[in-house]
C-alpha positions as CSV (number, residue, x, y, z in Angstrom):
1,X,4.4,-15.0,21.1
2,X,6.3,-16.8,18.3
3,X,3.1,-16.2,16.3
4,X,3.4,-12.5,16.8
5,X,7.1,-12.5,15.9
6,X,6.3,-14.4,12.7
7,X,3.6,-11.9,11.6
8,X,6.1,-9.0,12.2
9,X,8.0,-9.9,9.1
10,X,5.9,-12.3,7.1
11,X,2.6,-10.6,6.6
12,X,4.0,-7.4,5.0
13,X,2.9,-7.9,1.5
14,X,4.5,-11.4,1.1
15,X,3.1,-14.3,-0.8
16,X,1.5,-16.7,1.7
17,X,2.6,-19.8,-0.2
18,X,6.1,-18.6,-0.5
19,X,6.3,-17.5,3.2
20,X,5.1,-20.9,4.6
21,X,8.3,-22.6,3.4
22,X,10.4,-20.1,5.3
23,X,8.1,-20.0,8.2
24,X,8.6,-23.6,9.2
25,X,12.3,-23.1,9.5
26,X,12.2,-19.8,11.3
27,X,9.6,-20.9,13.8
28,X,11.8,-23.7,15.1
29,X,14.6,-21.2,15.8
30,X,12.4,-18.6,17.4
31,X,10.6,-21.3,19.4
32,X,13.8,-22.3,21.1
33,X,14.8,-18.7,21.9
34,X,11.3,-17.6,23.1
35,X,10.5,-20.7,25.1
36,X,13.8,-20.7,26.9
37,X,13.4,-17.0,27.8
38,X,9.7,-16.8,28.7
39,X,9.0,-20.5,29.7
40,X,5.5,-20.1,28.1
41,X,4.0,-23.3,26.8
42,X,0.8,-21.3,26.1
43,X,2.5,-19.3,23.4
44,X,3.7,-22.5,21.7
45,X,0.2,-24.0,21.9
46,X,-1.4,-20.8,20.4
47,X,1.1,-20.8,17.6
48,X,0.5,-24.4,16.7
49,X,-3.3,-24.1,16.6
50,X,-3.0,-20.8,14.6
51,X,-0.6,-22.3,12.1
52,X,-3.0,-25.2,11.4
53,X,-5.9,-22.8,11.2
54,X,-4.2,-20.5,8.7
55,X,-3.5,-23.5,6.4
56,X,-7.2,-24.6,6.7
57,X,-8.4,-21.1,5.9
58,X,-6.7,-21.2,2.5
59,X,-8.5,-24.4,1.4
60,X,-11.4,-23.0,-0.6
61,X,-14.1,-24.8,-2.6
62,X,-14.9,-22.8,-5.8
63,X,-18.6,-23.5,-6.5
64,X,-20.4,-21.3,-9.0
65,X,-23.8,-20.3,-7.6
66,X,-26.6,-18.2,-8.9
67,X,-28.3,-17.0,-5.8
68,X,-27.0,-16.0,-2.4
69,X,-28.6,-15.3,1.0
70,X,-26.6,-13.9,3.9
71,X,-25.8,-11.0,6.2
72,X,-24.0,-7.8,5.3
73,X,-20.8,-7.6,7.3
74,X,-19.3,-4.5,5.8
75,X,-20.8,-1.6,3.8
76,X,-19.3,1.3,1.9
77,X,-20.7,4.0,-0.4
78,X,-20.7,1.8,-3.5
79,X,-20.4,-1.8,-2.3
80,X,-21.1,-4.2,0.5
81,X,-19.6,-7.5,1.7
82,X,-22.0,-10.4,2.1
83,X,-21.4,-13.3,4.4
84,X,-23.2,-16.3,2.8
85,X,-22.8,-19.8,4.2
86,X,-19.4,-19.0,5.6
87,X,-18.1,-17.3,2.5
88,X,-17.4,-13.6,2.1
89,X,-18.5,-12.1,-1.2
90,X,-18.0,-8.6,-2.7
91,X,-21.0,-7.0,-4.3
92,X,-20.8,-3.8,-6.2
93,X,-23.9,-1.6,-5.6
94,X,-23.9,2.0,-6.9
95,X,-25.3,4.4,-4.3
96,X,-25.3,1.6,-1.8
97,X,-27.8,2.0,1.1
98,X,-27.5,-1.3,2.8
99,X,-26.2,-1.4,6.3
100,X,-24.1,-3.9,8.3
101,X,-26.5,-6.4,9.8
102,X,-29.0,-6.4,6.9
103,X,-30.1,-9.8,5.8
104,X,-30.2,-10.0,2.0
105,X,-31.2,-12.3,-0.8
106,X,-29.0,-11.5,-3.8
107,X,-29.5,-12.8,-7.3
108,X,-26.4,-13.0,-9.4
109,X,-23.4,-15.1,-10.5
110,X,-20.2,-15.6,-8.6
111,X,-17.1,-14.4,-10.4
112,X,-13.4,-14.0,-9.8
113,X,-12.5,-10.5,-8.4
114,X,-11.4,-8.2,-11.2
115,X,-10.3,-4.6,-10.7
116,X,-8.1,-2.1,-12.5
117,X,-4.8,-1.6,-10.7
118,X,-2.4,1.1,-11.8
119,X,1.3,1.2,-10.9
120,X,1.9,2.0,-7.2
121,X,-1.9,2.5,-6.6
122,X,-4.0,0.7,-4.0
123,X,-4.6,-2.9,-5.0
124,X,-8.2,-3.4,-4.1
125,X,-8.2,-7.1,-5.1
126,X,-5.2,-7.8,-2.8
127,X,-7.0,-5.8,0.0
128,X,-10.1,-8.0,-0.3
129,X,-8.0,-11.2,-0.6
130,X,-6.3,-10.3,2.7
131,X,-9.8,-10.1,4.3
132,X,-10.7,-13.6,2.9
133,X,-12.7,-12.3,0.0
134,X,-11.9,-14.0,-3.3
135,X,-15.1,-13.7,-5.3
136,X,-17.6,-11.0,-6.3
137,X,-21.3,-11.3,-7.2
138,X,-22.5,-9.9,-10.6
139,X,-25.6,-8.5,-9.0
140,X,-28.9,-9.0,-10.9
141,X,-31.2,-8.2,-8.1
142,X,-31.4,-7.6,-4.3
143,X,-34.2,-8.4,-1.9
144,X,-33.9,-7.3,1.8
145,X,-35.2,-10.0,4.1
146,X,-34.3,-7.9,7.2
147,X,-32.9,-4.4,7.7
148,X,-30.8,-3.4,10.6
149,X,-32.8,-0.8,12.7
150,X,-29.4,0.8,13.7
151,X,-28.5,2.9,10.8
152,X,-24.8,2.8,11.3
153,X,-23.6,4.8,8.2
154,X,-26.4,7.3,8.4
155,X,-25.5,8.0,12.1
156,X,-21.9,8.4,11.3
157,X,-22.6,10.8,8.4
158,X,-24.9,12.8,10.6
159,X,-22.1,13.2,13.1
160,X,-19.5,14.1,10.4
161,X,-21.8,16.8,9.0
162,X,-21.1,18.9,12.1
163,X,-17.7,19.7,10.4
164,X,-16.8,21.2,7.1
165,X,-15.4,18.9,4.3
166,X,-11.7,19.6,5.0
167,X,-12.0,18.9,8.7
168,X,-14.4,16.0,8.3
169,X,-11.8,14.0,6.4
170,X,-9.3,13.9,9.3
171,X,-11.9,12.8,11.8
172,X,-13.2,10.2,9.4
173,X,-9.7,8.8,9.1
174,X,-9.0,8.8,12.8
175,X,-12.3,7.5,14.1
176,X,-13.5,5.3,11.3
177,X,-10.3,4.5,9.4
178,X,-11.8,5.7,6.1
179,X,-9.3,7.5,3.8
180,X,-10.1,10.0,1.1
181,X,-8.2,12.4,-1.1
182,X,-7.6,15.4,1.2
183,X,-4.7,17.9,1.8
184,X,-4.4,17.2,5.5
185,X,-4.3,13.4,4.9
186,X,-1.8,13.9,2.1
187,X,0.4,15.9,4.5
188,X,0.0,13.1,7.1
189,X,1.2,10.6,4.5
190,X,4.1,12.9,3.5
191,X,5.2,13.0,7.1
192,X,4.8,9.2,7.5
193,X,2.2,9.7,10.3
194,X,-0.8,7.8,8.8
195,X,-0.2,4.6,10.8
196,X,-0.1,6.7,14.0
197,X,-3.5,8.2,13.0
198,X,-5.2,5.1,11.6
199,X,-3.7,1.8,12.9
200,X,-2.2,2.2,16.4
201,X,-5.4,3.0,18.3
202,X,-3.6,4.9,21.0
203,X,-6.4,7.4,21.3
204,X,-8.8,4.5,22.2
205,X,-6.5,3.7,25.1
206,X,-6.5,7.4,26.0
207,X,-10.3,7.5,26.0
208,X,-10.5,4.5,28.3
209,X,-8.0,6.0,30.7
210,X,-9.9,9.3,30.6
211,X,-13.2,7.7,31.2
212,X,-11.8,5.5,34.0
213,X,-10.5,8.7,35.7
214,X,-13.9,10.3,35.5
215,X,-15.7,7.2,36.8
216,X,-13.2,6.9,39.7
217,X,-15.1,9.7,41.4
218,X,-18.3,7.5,41.4
219,X,-17.0,3.9,41.5
220,X,-14.3,2.9,43.9
221,X,-13.8,-0.8,43.2
222,X,-12.3,-2.8,40.3
223,X,-15.6,-2.7,38.4
224,X,-14.6,0.7,37.1
225,X,-12.5,-0.9,34.3
226,X,-15.2,-3.1,33.0
227,X,-17.7,-0.2,33.1
228,X,-15.2,1.9,31.0
229,X,-14.8,-0.9,28.6
230,X,-18.6,-1.2,28.2
231,X,-18.8,2.4,27.2
232,X,-16.6,1.5,24.2
233,X,-19.2,-1.0,22.9
234,X,-21.3,1.6,21.0
235,X,-18.1,2.9,19.2
236,X,-17.3,-0.7,18.3
237,X,-20.7,-1.2,16.8
238,X,-20.5,2.0,14.7
239,X,-17.0,1.1,13.5
240,X,-17.5,-2.6,12.9
241,X,-15.6,-4.5,11.5
242,X,-12.6,-2.3,12.4
243,X,-10.0,-4.6,13.8
244,X,-8.2,-1.9,15.9
245,X,-11.2,-1.4,18.2
246,X,-11.9,-5.2,18.6
247,X,-8.2,-5.8,19.4
248,X,-8.1,-3.2,22.1
249,X,-11.4,-4.3,23.6
250,X,-10.3,-7.9,23.8
251,X,-6.9,-6.9,25.3
252,X,-8.5,-4.7,28.0
253,X,-11.0,-7.5,28.8
254,X,-8.1,-10.0,29.2
255,X,-6.3,-7.6,31.5
256,X,-9.4,-7.2,33.6
257,X,-9.9,-11.0,33.9
258,X,-6.2,-11.5,34.7
259,X,-6.5,-8.9,37.5
260,X,-9.8,-10.2,39.0
261,X,-9.4,-14.0,38.7
262,X,-5.7,-14.6,38.3
263,X,-4.2,-11.8,40.5
264,X,-2.1,-10.6,37.5
265,X,-0.2,-13.9,37.3
266,X,-0.4,-14.1,33.5
267,X,2.4,-12.0,31.9
268,X,1.6,-9.2,29.5
269,X,3.1,-10.9,26.5
270,X,1.1,-14.0,27.2
271,X,-2.1,-11.9,27.3
272,X,-1.0,-10.4,24.0
273,X,-0.5,-13.9,22.5
274,X,-4.0,-14.9,23.7
275,X,-5.4,-11.8,22.2
276,X,-3.8,-12.6,18.9
277,X,-5.0,-16.1,19.0
278,X,-8.6,-15.0,19.7
279,X,-8.5,-12.6,16.7
280,X,-7.1,-15.2,14.4
281,X,-9.6,-17.8,15.7
282,X,-12.3,-15.2,14.8
283,X,-10.9,-14.8,11.3
284,X,-7.4,-16.0,10.3
285,X,-7.3,-13.3,7.6
286,X,-6.9,-10.7,10.4
287,X,-3.2,-11.7,10.3
288,X,-2.9,-9.6,7.1
289,X,-4.3,-6.4,8.6
290,X,-1.9,-3.7,9.6
291,X,-3.7,-3.1,12.8
292,X,-2.9,-6.7,13.8
293,X,0.7,-6.5,12.6
294,X,1.4,-3.2,14.4
295,X,-0.8,-3.9,17.4
296,X,0.8,-7.3,18.1
297,X,4.4,-6.6,17.1
298,X,4.9,-3.2,18.8
299,X,4.5,-4.5,22.4
300,X,7.0,-7.3,21.6
301,X,9.5,-5.0,20.2
302,X,9.2,-2.6,23.1
303,X,9.5,-5.5,25.6
304,X,12.7,-6.8,24.0
305,X,14.2,-3.2,23.7
306,X,13.4,-2.5,27.4
307,X,15.2,-5.7,28.4
308,X,18.4,-4.3,26.9
309,X,18.0,-0.6,27.9
310,X,17.4,-1.0,31.7
311,X,20.9,0.3,32.5
312,X,20.3,3.7,31.0
313,X,18.9,6.7,32.9
314,X,15.4,8.0,32.1
315,X,16.1,10.4,29.2
316,X,18.8,8.4,27.6
317,X,16.7,5.3,28.0
318,X,13.8,6.9,26.1
319,X,16.1,8.1,23.3
320,X,17.7,4.7,22.8
321,X,14.3,3.0,22.9
322,X,12.9,5.3,20.2
323,X,16.0,4.7,18.1
324,X,15.5,0.9,18.2
325,X,11.8,1.1,17.7
326,X,12.3,3.2,14.6
327,X,14.9,0.8,13.3
328,X,12.4,-2.0,13.7
329,X,9.8,-0.2,11.7
330,X,12.0,0.8,8.8
331,X,10.5,-2.0,6.6
332,X,7.1,-0.6,7.2
333,X,8.3,2.9,6.2
334,X,9.5,1.5,2.8
335,X,6.4,-0.5,2.3
336,X,3.9,2.3,2.8
337,X,5.8,5.4,1.9
338,X,8.4,4.2,-0.7
339,X,11.2,5.5,1.5
340,X,12.0,6.6,5.1
341,X,11.6,10.0,6.8
342,X,14.3,10.3,9.5
343,X,12.1,12.8,11.3
344,X,9.0,10.6,11.5
345,X,9.8,8.9,14.8
346,X,10.4,12.4,16.4
347,X,7.2,13.8,14.9
348,X,5.2,10.8,16.1
349,X,6.6,11.3,19.6
350,X,5.9,15.0,19.6
351,X,2.5,15.0,17.9
352,X,1.1,11.9,19.7
353,X,-0.4,14.0,22.6
354,X,-2.0,16.4,20.1
355,X,-3.6,13.6,18.0
356,X,-4.7,11.8,21.2
357,X,-6.4,14.9,22.5
358,X,-8.1,15.5,19.1
359,X,-9.3,12.0,18.6
360,X,-10.5,11.6,22.2
361,X,-12.5,14.7,22.0
362,X,-13.9,13.7,18.6
363,X,-15.0,10.4,20.1
364,X,-16.7,12.3,22.9
365,X,-18.5,14.4,20.3
366,X,-19.6,11.2,18.6
367,X,-21.1,10.1,21.9
368,X,-23.0,13.3,22.0
369,X,-20.9,15.6,24.1
370,X,-21.4,19.1,22.5
371,X,-17.8,20.3,22.1
372,X,-17.8,20.6,18.3
373,X,-16.4,24.1,18.5
374,X,-13.4,22.9,20.5
375,X,-12.8,20.0,18.1
376,X,-13.1,22.4,15.1
377,X,-10.5,24.8,16.7
378,X,-8.1,21.9,17.2
379,X,-8.6,20.6,13.7
380,X,-7.7,24.0,12.3
381,X,-4.5,24.1,14.4
382,X,-3.6,20.6,13.4
383,X,-4.2,21.4,9.7
384,X,-2.0,24.5,9.8
385,X,0.7,22.6,11.7
386,X,0.7,19.7,9.2
387,X,0.9,22.1,6.3
388,X,4.0,23.8,7.8
389,X,5.7,20.5,8.8
390,X,5.1,19.0,5.3
391,X,7.3,21.8,3.8
392,X,10.3,20.6,5.8
393,X,9.7,16.9,5.2
394,X,12.7,14.8,4.4
395,X,12.5,11.5,2.6
396,X,15.1,9.0,1.5
397,X,13.5,7.1,-1.5
398,X,13.8,3.4,-2.0
399,X,11.8,0.3,-3.0
400,X,10.0,-1.9,-0.4
401,X,12.1,-4.8,1.1
402,X,11.8,-8.0,-0.8
403,X,11.0,-11.2,1.0
404,X,14.6,-12.3,1.6
405,X,15.9,-8.9,2.5
406,X,13.1,-8.4,4.9
407,X,13.6,-11.8,6.5
408,X,17.3,-11.1,7.0
409,X,16.8,-7.6,8.4
410,X,14.2,-8.7,11.0
411,X,16.1,-11.8,12.1
412,X,19.3,-9.7,12.6
413,X,17.4,-7.1,14.6
414,X,15.6,-9.7,16.8
415,X,18.9,-11.6,17.3
416,X,20.7,-8.3,18.3
417,X,17.9,-7.4,20.8
418,X,17.9,-10.9,22.3
419,X,21.7,-11.3,22.8
420,X,22.0,-7.6,23.9
421,X,19.3,-8.3,26.6
422,X,21.3,-11.3,28.0
423,X,24.6,-9.2,27.6
424,X,26.3,-11.8,25.2
425,X,28.8,-9.2,24.0
426,X,30.7,-11.0,21.2
427,X,27.5,-11.9,19.4
428,X,25.5,-8.8,19.8
429,X,28.4,-6.5,18.7
430,X,29.0,-8.5,15.6
431,X,25.3,-8.7,15.0
432,X,24.9,-4.9,15.3
433,X,27.7,-4.3,12.9
434,X,26.2,-6.6,10.3
435,X,22.8,-4.9,10.8
436,X,24.3,-1.4,10.2
437,X,26.0,-2.6,7.0
438,X,22.9,-4.4,5.9
439,X,20.8,-1.2,6.4
440,X,23.3,1.1,4.7
441,X,23.2,-1.0,1.6
442,X,19.5,-0.4,1.5
443,X,19.5,3.3,2.3
444,X,22.4,4.3,0.1
445,X,21.3,3.6,-3.5
446,X,24.6,2.1,-4.6
447,X,22.9,0.3,-7.6
448,X,21.8,3.7,-9.1
449,X,25.1,4.9,-10.5
450,X,26.0,1.5,-11.9
451,X,22.6,0.4,-13.3
452,X,20.2,1.2,-16.1
453,X,16.6,0.4,-16.8
454,X,13.7,0.9,-19.2
455,X,10.2,0.7,-17.6
456,X,6.9,0.8,-19.5
457,X,4.8,2.1,-16.6
458,X,1.3,0.8,-16.0
459,X,-0.6,4.1,-16.3
460,X,-3.8,2.5,-17.5
461,X,-5.1,3.6,-20.9
462,X,-2.1,5.7,-21.8
463,X,1.6,5.7,-22.4
464,X,4.6,6.4,-20.1
465,X,8.1,5.1,-20.3
466,X,11.0,5.7,-17.9
467,X,14.6,5.4,-19.3
468,X,17.3,5.6,-16.6
469,X,21.1,5.3,-17.0
470,X,22.8,5.8,-13.7
471,X,21.3,8.9,-12.0
472,X,20.0,10.3,-15.3
473,X,16.3,9.8,-15.8
474,X,14.2,10.5,-19.0
475,X,10.4,10.1,-19.3
476,X,8.7,9.6,-22.6
477,X,5.1,10.6,-22.2
478,X,3.3,10.8,-18.8
479,X,0.0,9.1,-19.3
480,X,-3.2,10.8,-18.2
481,X,-6.6,9.8,-16.9
482,X,-9.6,12.1,-16.1
483,X,-10.5,10.2,-12.8
484,X,-7.0,9.7,-11.5
485,X,-4.1,12.1,-10.9
486,X,-1.5,9.9,-12.7
487,X,1.4,12.3,-12.0
488,X,0.8,12.5,-8.2
489,X,-0.6,9.0,-7.5
490,X,1.2,6.8,-10.1
491,X,4.3,8.3,-11.5
492,X,5.8,10.0,-8.4
493,X,5.4,6.9,-6.2
494,X,7.0,4.8,-8.9
495,X,9.9,7.2,-9.2
496,X,10.4,7.2,-5.5
497,X,10.5,3.4,-5.4
498,X,13.3,3.6,-8.0
499,X,15.3,6.0,-5.8
500,X,14.9,8.8,-8.4
501,X,14.6,12.4,-7.0
502,X,14.3,14.3,-10.2
503,X,13.6,13.9,-14.0
504,X,16.3,15.3,-16.3
505,X,14.0,15.3,-19.4
506,X,10.4,14.6,-20.3
507,X,9.7,13.9,-24.0
508,X,6.1,14.1,-25.1
509,X,5.3,12.3,-28.4
510,X,2.1,14.3,-29.0
511,X,-0.6,16.3,-27.2
512,X,-3.3,13.6,-26.6
513,X,-4.4,13.6,-22.9
514,X,-3.5,10.0,-22.4
515,X,0.1,10.8,-23.3
516,X,0.6,14.3,-21.6
517,X,-2.3,14.7,-19.2
518,X,-0.2,14.0,-16.1
519,X,2.6,16.4,-17.1
520,X,1.4,19.5,-15.2
521,X,0.8,17.4,-12.0
522,X,4.3,15.9,-12.4
523,X,5.9,19.3,-12.8
524,X,4.0,20.7,-9.8
525,X,4.9,17.9,-7.5
526,X,8.3,16.8,-8.7
527,X,11.5,18.4,-10.1
528,X,11.4,18.2,-13.9
529,X,14.5,19.9,-15.5
530,X,13.3,20.1,-19.1
531,X,10.5,19.2,-21.4
532,X,10.8,18.5,-25.2
533,X,8.0,18.0,-27.7
534,X,9.3,19.5,-30.9
535,X,10.7,17.3,-33.7
536,X,13.3,20.0,-34.5
537,X,15.0,19.3,-31.1
538,X,16.1,15.8,-32.2
539,X,18.5,14.0,-32.1
540,X,19.0,14.5,-28.3
541,X,22.0,13.1,-26.5
542,X,21.9,12.8,-22.7
543,X,24.4,10.8,-20.7
544,X,25.4,8.8,-23.7
545,X,21.9,7.9,-24.8
546,X,20.9,9.3,-28.2
547,X,17.2,9.8,-28.8
548,X,16.2,10.0,-32.5
549,X,12.9,10.9,-34.1
550,X,11.9,8.8,-37.2
551,X,8.7,10.7,-38.2
552,X,10.0,13.3,-40.6
553,X,6.6,14.8,-41.5
554,X,5.5,16.3,-38.2
555,X,3.5,19.5,-38.9
556,X,2.4,18.3,-42.3
557,X,-0.7,16.4,-41.0
558,X,-4.0,17.7,-39.7
559,X,-4.5,14.8,-37.3
560,X,-2.7,14.7,-33.9
561,X,-1.8,11.1,-34.1
562,X,-0.1,11.6,-37.5
563,X,2.1,14.2,-35.9
564,X,3.3,11.8,-33.2
565,X,7.0,11.5,-32.6
566,X,8.5,8.1,-33.2
567,X,11.4,7.8,-30.8
568,X,14.3,5.3,-31.0
569,X,17.2,4.8,-28.7
570,X,19.6,2.1,-27.6
571,X,20.3,1.0,-24.0
572,X,21.6,-2.2,-22.4
573,X,22.6,-3.5,-25.9
574,X,18.9,-3.4,-26.9
575,X,17.2,-1.1,-29.4
576,X,13.9,0.4,-28.4
577,X,11.3,2.1,-30.6
578,X,8.4,4.1,-29.1
579,X,5.8,5.0,-31.7
580,X,3.3,7.0,-29.7
581,X,0.0,6.9,-31.5
582,X,1.6,7.0,-35.0
583,X,-0.8,5.4,-37.5
584,X,-0.1,3.1,-40.4
585,X,0.5,6.0,-42.8
586,X,3.4,7.2,-40.7
587,X,4.7,3.6,-40.4
588,X,4.7,3.2,-44.2
589,X,6.5,6.6,-44.6
590,X,9.2,5.3,-42.2
591,X,9.6,2.1,-44.3
592,X,10.0,4.2,-47.5
593,X,12.5,6.6,-46.0
594,X,14.8,4.3,-44.0
595,X,16.7,1.3,-45.2
596,X,16.9,-0.2,-41.7
597,X,16.0,0.6,-38.1
598,X,17.3,-1.4,-35.3
599,X,14.4,-2.5,-33.0
600,X,14.6,-5.3,-30.5
601,X,11.7,-4.0,-28.4
602,X,8.8,-2.1,-30.0
603,X,6.2,-0.1,-28.0
604,X,3.3,-1.0,-30.2
605,X,1.5,2.0,-31.6
606,X,-1.7,3.5,-30.3
607,X,-2.2,1.0,-27.5
608,X,-2.8,-1.9,-29.9
609,X,-5.4,-0.1,-32.0
610,X,-6.0,-1.4,-35.5
611,X,-5.1,2.1,-36.9
612,X,-1.4,1.3,-36.2
613,X,1.0,-1.7,-36.5
614,X,0.7,-2.8,-40.1
615,X,2.2,-6.1,-41.2
616,X,4.8,-4.4,-43.4
617,X,6.1,-2.3,-40.5
618,X,6.6,-5.4,-38.3
619,X,8.3,-7.2,-41.1
620,X,10.5,-4.2,-41.6
621,X,11.5,-3.7,-37.9
622,X,11.6,-7.5,-37.0
623,X,11.2,-6.8,-33.3
624,X,11.7,-9.6,-30.7
625,X,9.2,-8.1,-28.2
626,X,6.1,-5.9,-28.7
627,X,5.0,-3.9,-25.6
628,X,1.3,-2.9,-25.5
629,X,0.4,-0.1,-23.0
630,X,-3.3,-0.1,-22.4
631,X,-5.9,0.0,-19.7
632,X,-7.5,-3.2,-18.3
633,X,-11.0,-3.7,-19.7
634,X,-10.8,-0.4,-21.6
635,X,-13.8,0.8,-23.5
636,X,-11.9,0.9,-26.8
637,X,-11.3,-2.8,-26.9
638,X,-7.5,-2.4,-27.1
639,X,-5.5,-4.3,-28.1
640,X,-7.4,-5.4,-31.2
641,X,-7.3,-9.1,-32.2
642,X,-6.0,-8.2,-35.7
643,X,-3.0,-6.4,-34.2
644,X,-2.2,-9.4,-31.9
645,X,-2.5,-11.7,-34.9
646,X,0.0,-9.6,-36.9
647,X,2.5,-9.8,-34.0
648,X,2.0,-13.5,-33.4
649,X,2.4,-14.3,-37.1
650,X,5.7,-12.5,-37.1
651,X,6.9,-14.3,-33.9
652,X,6.9,-11.2,-31.8
653,X,6.6,-11.9,-28.0
654,X,3.6,-9.9,-26.8
655,X,3.8,-8.2,-23.4
656,X,0.9,-6.0,-22.0
657,X,0.8,-3.6,-19.1
658,X,-2.9,-4.4,-18.5
659,X,-1.9,-8.0,-17.7
660,X,1.6,-7.7,-16.3
661,X,1.5,-4.3,-14.8
662,X,4.7,-2.2,-15.2
663,X,7.2,-4.0,-17.5
664,X,10.9,-3.3,-16.7
665,X,14.2,-4.2,-18.3
666,X,17.2,-3.7,-16.1
667,X,20.9,-4.2,-16.3
668,X,24.3,-2.9,-15.1
669,X,26.4,-0.3,-16.9
670,X,29.5,-2.5,-16.8
671,X,27.7,-5.5,-18.4
């Protein structure tokens, strides 16, 4: 059980190496509390073995190999995961047709995983690392030694084709945990319900209960439960390696064994610990999966909460339990949604029966029961309901909990629940007060009115810079990519994490798509008060920040880049200069027209292209830092070696968004 408590707060995006140091201290404290309360040596044994196993699983031997033979353990539309001699390897394969269970001989070289990650977007490398995948294969050829006769993906796609594209996405998410860009799924995310739909697996329990009820008319003894569980095996095969299904199947099997052979003498939390131990013994990287974290931690939290709410009557008891459950999952809210939605726990409670009914009937359809019309009708109703609810969604923005804040919050909550359950009044009242104050400091953005920042946002091959002083926010350029909605998927999540609810001003340096392509999306999905793109509008003063334009010849050139604004401003006692895509000719004009321009931090022109950043300009400005905003492995080869050499020769510190991600300077107004 201590194992499960540990994963509740340590496997939420934390660094493993950093967490281990804290883990050893916390485990000793929790071991004393849990062992004294539940008297379970089994929990302690499971924890010890698991802790050793986790450490062993991180010892990897990095051997470069040319050829690989193994079995496919996961397969998607454009890649598969190969298990070769105990090592999991990622292999990109366009229009991938290989199935789970195929035995392949792959020619290629093993390489470090390398993927483009934009600000606030899904980190695929981190996702693979959490599954124990650290290397990819640069595939040169594939030979199938054996092909799985069960065509898993083809069978799933054949089932999904019974529904139109809009409805198909929701079923695909619920039954197979595969997410795609879809309005219904976007509304679910907006309402903070995606974990209810994808990770909890409550509909699988509902299916088992439903099938047990049906079978009870034909089978009268205890075999009924194992028969119901066996009917879930085909679903497990067609969703492999989905952890939610495996976790539930193991838990139900343990309950059956406990009932048949041990007369229910093993407590539920001990069964849960055994379940967790089996999953981690199967693969220790399961500890990173949200299905494991939620599936293991939720019963523990509910158990502790019920121990301290037994004195309440039924309705009040449910309300109090929901309140504490929601409090426990606030860190998850910040992690996945960049804030909290106070209505989410109510919506989850009210909508659970609807989603359970929809998912259960969808699963019956998958098994061949011809009720596609009923499912389609329900999907239409759910879609309309989600659309209406999304309009009244409330979100309090904020960044994810850092390691120390998360640790303190969870320890305070667990301590409160424990001392409240044993009615130790002096401690739990003081503990509760501290917890409230602790949480208020997180929910109320006290740092916003007193702080300021400049962030060069990682928008890939493009430019975007956030300037914030107190509650005033200015954006210079928005970035823009053809294959990613930068406004909706990058800028808005980043702004939410900063606690920003609206943009006071957007300044666009020029009309290139990689600088303004996301502007329309940003305006359609966020509140933008004003947009400026004309040189005649400068200088602009907003909340004490003066923005000046140093390109005095805009409109005189035929090329877009020559007409790029060159914006300078001062904040945090630092002078910033953002040159857009201004070429060397514009830089030389600035040198000739100005005796001096203060510049501590230069946003290097044109993403490090050799058309900008001449040596004379750098000598004229004498910047301390040069920021290069460019896309990782971009097709233009930015930044160019000649530009890097000019910066290095002038002792300019080089910082790059393709290497560091978003680069932020932050300080307080009174400093």
